Steps between C-alpha positions, in 0.01 A plus 500: 500500500797724532440873458696674222810692593465766233224650292504272198196515268648213293467242781260660754140520385410772754794711386389453136142599581612805697739614229249452222203662671704801619653544158164477326352754745797734462464499117127567536575782746739660246225495243261686727767712665354386832689275744184353651523178295844396633426639852187280514683196366774548768234545772333172405827313517595657830171383652622146454746314729813553288858402555730790585674473162165538324406806711845651437456457123165679517648786700791533258268500200268761657800730560625457143154546354458822688840626380403420136173685541679805648752517212237455236279774656789738572631475144148477350591183300199373315672302224475127602840425351665775700310377808647155434851646541406645842366158598823334387719750684325408827594135452142393431587260218193286529276804501698637202431174318125520582481869402673444166315185421175696471669737253669211315172325439366789293829577329607369166807470282838625617351674804346172618845328468674777689249476784543124501870561546437729793260255662770226464759742648282544807481118521878494519493705822203305642703183461820658627320607817437128567847394388365313201814549287415267217151650445648851523767416246248358253272801530796746481603354167151525355443851644833622365429373150155659489609833653801528279298434182207725594666766704373759251165448674642598839512877440327560833813365672806720500753225578393172339873430437553475879229235524648309206841501664369374830302224324803398296705423808201410720587763758296431816489872568217627280561824317301816571299586187469863405199658332596663170431871485326615190517852385235651275 
């Protein structure tokens, strides 16, 4: 069996398992405001005889997770939707998807549809990372339609128009998403 040349959770079962378990642990860690969950998951993976590309993915994720935790703590961001934007801005699109999915499951109406659009937008960038152009294009079209129709539910995001523009042209460079500032 040939070893994979890149970290590809779509074709490599170990990569998929690593991605999924780290993401799940990261989302759990956000909920408890304690990084132990993802640190323990990473340690368990590192104890195995991994390919260098798997170990590099884990190292990259740990660095990004730590950065997200630092930003959230420094800015005292407790709102899960605002936390999602920090996750997105660190290029953690699968984790963004997992984090929002928990919120989406308990949402209803227009908010549920807007969150569905954001989850699909994350899928666009997950597929673009793997050069899956057709899947990215299909998701971008669906995400764009949902976000355009339900953007009134995205008040926590200061620049939803930027995301819409990027999705419309399927720009491989994801936009930075800004937290809206609310004044009392």
